[in-house]
C-alpha positions as CSV (number, residue, x, y, z in Angstrom):
1,M,43.2,-6.1,44.5
2,A,40.1,-6.7,46.6
3,N,40.0,-9.5,49.1
4,E,37.5,-12.1,47.9
5,S,37.7,-14.2,51.2
6,R,34.5,-15.1,52.9
7,Y,34.5,-16.1,56.6
8,K,31.9,-18.5,58.0
9,M,30.9,-17.7,61.5
10,S,27.9,-17.5,63.9
11,E,26.1,-14.3,64.5
12,E,27.4,-14.3,68.0
13,R,31.0,-14.4,66.8
14,R,30.4,-11.6,64.2
15,Q,28.9,-9.5,67.0
16,A,32.0,-10.1,69.2
17,L,34.2,-9.0,66.4
18,V,32.1,-5.8,65.8
19,E,32.4,-5.0,69.5
20,E,36.2,-5.5,69.5
21,L,36.5,-3.3,66.4
22,Q,34.4,-0.5,68.0
23,Q,36.5,-0.7,71.2
24,L,39.8,-0.5,69.2
25,E,38.6,2.3,66.9
26,T,37.6,4.4,69.9
27,V,39.4,3.6,73.1
28,G,42.4,1.7,71.7
29,M,43.5,4.3,69.2
30,K,42.9,7.2,71.5
31,E,45.0,5.5,74.2
32,A,47.8,4.8,71.7
33,A,47.8,8.4,70.5
34,A,48.0,9.6,74.1
35,R,51.0,7.3,74.8
36,I,52.7,8.6,71.7
37,A,52.1,12.2,72.7
38,E,53.5,11.5,76.2
39,A,56.5,9.8,74.8
40,R,57.2,12.8,72.5
41,S,57.4,15.0,75.5
42,F,60.4,13.1,76.7
43,G,62.5,14.8,74.0
44,D,64.9,13.4,71.4
45,L,62.9,10.8,69.4
46,S,66.0,9.1,68.0
47,E,66.8,7.6,71.4
48,N,63.3,7.4,72.8
49,S,62.3,3.8,73.4
50,E,59.0,4.8,74.9
51,Y,58.1,6.6,71.6
52,D,59.2,3.6,69.5
53,E,57.1,1.2,71.7
54,A,54.1,3.5,71.5
55,K,54.3,3.7,67.7
56,N,54.7,-0.1,67.5
57,E,51.6,-0.5,69.7
58,Q,49.6,1.9,67.5
59,G,50.7,-0.1,64.4
60,K,49.5,-3.3,66.0
61,I,46.2,-1.8,66.8
62,A,45.8,-0.4,63.3
63,S,46.6,-3.8,61.9
64,R,44.1,-5.5,64.1
65,I,41.4,-2.9,63.1
66,A,42.1,-3.7,59.4
67,E,41.8,-7.4,60.1
68,L,38.6,-7.0,62.0
69,K,37.0,-4.8,59.3
70,D,37.8,-7.5,56.7
71,L,36.3,-10.3,58.9
72,V,33.2,-8.3,59.6
73,E,32.7,-7.1,56.1
74,N,33.2,-10.6,54.6
75,A,31.3,-12.6,57.3
76,V,29.0,-15.3,56.1
77,I,26.6,-16.0,58.9
78,V,25.9,-19.7,59.4
79,E,22.5,-20.3,61.0
80,K,22.4,-23.1,63.5
81,G,20.1,-25.8,62.4
82,S,20.0,-24.6,58.8
83,E,20.8,-28.2,57.7
84,A,19.1,-31.5,58.5
85,R,19.2,-32.1,62.2
86,D,20.5,-35.7,61.9
87,V,23.7,-34.8,59.9
88,V,27.0,-33.2,60.9
89,S,27.1,-29.5,60.0
90,I,28.4,-26.2,61.5
91,G,27.2,-26.0,65.1
92,T,27.0,-29.8,65.5
93,R,28.5,-31.4,68.6
94,V,29.8,-34.8,67.5
95,R,31.2,-37.8,69.4
96,V,33.5,-40.1,67.4
97,Q,35.3,-43.3,68.1
98,D,38.8,-43.7,66.6
99,L,38.7,-47.2,65.1
100,E,42.4,-47.7,65.5
101,D,42.6,-47.4,69.3
102,D,38.9,-47.4,70.3
103,S,39.3,-44.0,72.0
104,E,36.3,-41.6,72.0
105,E,36.5,-37.8,71.5
106,E,33.9,-35.1,71.2
107,Y,34.1,-32.0,69.0
108,Q,32.0,-29.1,67.9
109,I,32.1,-28.2,64.2
110,V,32.5,-24.4,63.8
111,G,33.4,-21.8,61.2
112,S,37.0,-21.0,60.6
113,Q,36.9,-17.8,62.8
114,E,35.6,-19.7,65.9
115,I,38.2,-22.6,66.1
116,D,39.6,-23.5,69.5
117,P,41.1,-27.0,69.2
118,M,42.1,-27.1,72.8
119,N,38.4,-27.0,73.7
120,G,37.3,-29.3,70.9
121,R,36.1,-26.6,68.5
122,I,37.3,-27.6,65.0
123,S,36.7,-25.8,61.7
124,D,34.4,-27.3,59.1
125,D,37.2,-26.5,56.6
126,S,39.8,-28.6,58.5
127,P,40.4,-32.1,57.1
128,F,38.6,-33.7,60.0
129,G,35.7,-31.3,60.1
130,F,35.3,-31.5,56.3
131,A,35.3,-35.3,56.4
132,L,32.6,-35.3,59.1
133,K,30.2,-32.9,57.3
134,G,27.0,-34.4,56.0
135,H,27.5,-37.8,57.8
136,R,25.1,-39.4,60.3
137,V,25.4,-41.4,63.5
138,G,26.8,-44.9,62.6
139,D,28.7,-43.7,59.6
140,I,32.4,-44.6,59.2
141,V,34.4,-41.5,58.2
142,T,37.9,-41.7,56.6
143,V,40.2,-38.7,57.2
144,E,43.4,-38.1,55.1
145,A,46.1,-37.1,57.5
146,P,49.9,-36.8,57.2
147,A,50.2,-40.0,59.2
148,G,47.9,-41.8,56.7
149,E,44.2,-42.6,56.6
150,L,42.4,-42.4,59.9
151,K,39.0,-44.0,60.4
152,F,36.3,-42.8,62.8
153,K,32.8,-43.9,63.6
154,I,30.2,-41.3,64.5
155,L,28.7,-42.4,67.8
156,A,26.4,-39.4,68.5
157,L,25.6,-35.9,67.3
158,E,23.7,-33.0,68.7
159,N,22.5,-30.0,66.6
160,E,21.3,-27.0,68.5
């Protein structure tokens, strides 16, 4: 069964994934193979923890390679500024006010492969990112959350 997933990301993110993939396919797998060969030289494989650890590491690298190939092959490049400059879209930095407690927060809307919530980078597919998309400065946005409806006012946005 073929994977039909598509992954929205910037060209920069896709390029970073390609570079990681190339590094793992060349250097990473060669190093893992060398560690396995060295561990084999220690003798009895049934009681050889170095061998088991090296094989596990090789498996992790192979798994990451498969994941990276899927991401790169199914990447959908989102061009910055491909939508109207006065609406929230991927790449937009947006400052919002929580209407319940008047606090302000700033986020950047990114594709699902670029999220970093600790640094304010949220996915356009997240409930909050999805609710913001297409809105303009001054709009009130309602977000459905487990705690109930949350309302935010868009104070400013910047599209690159």
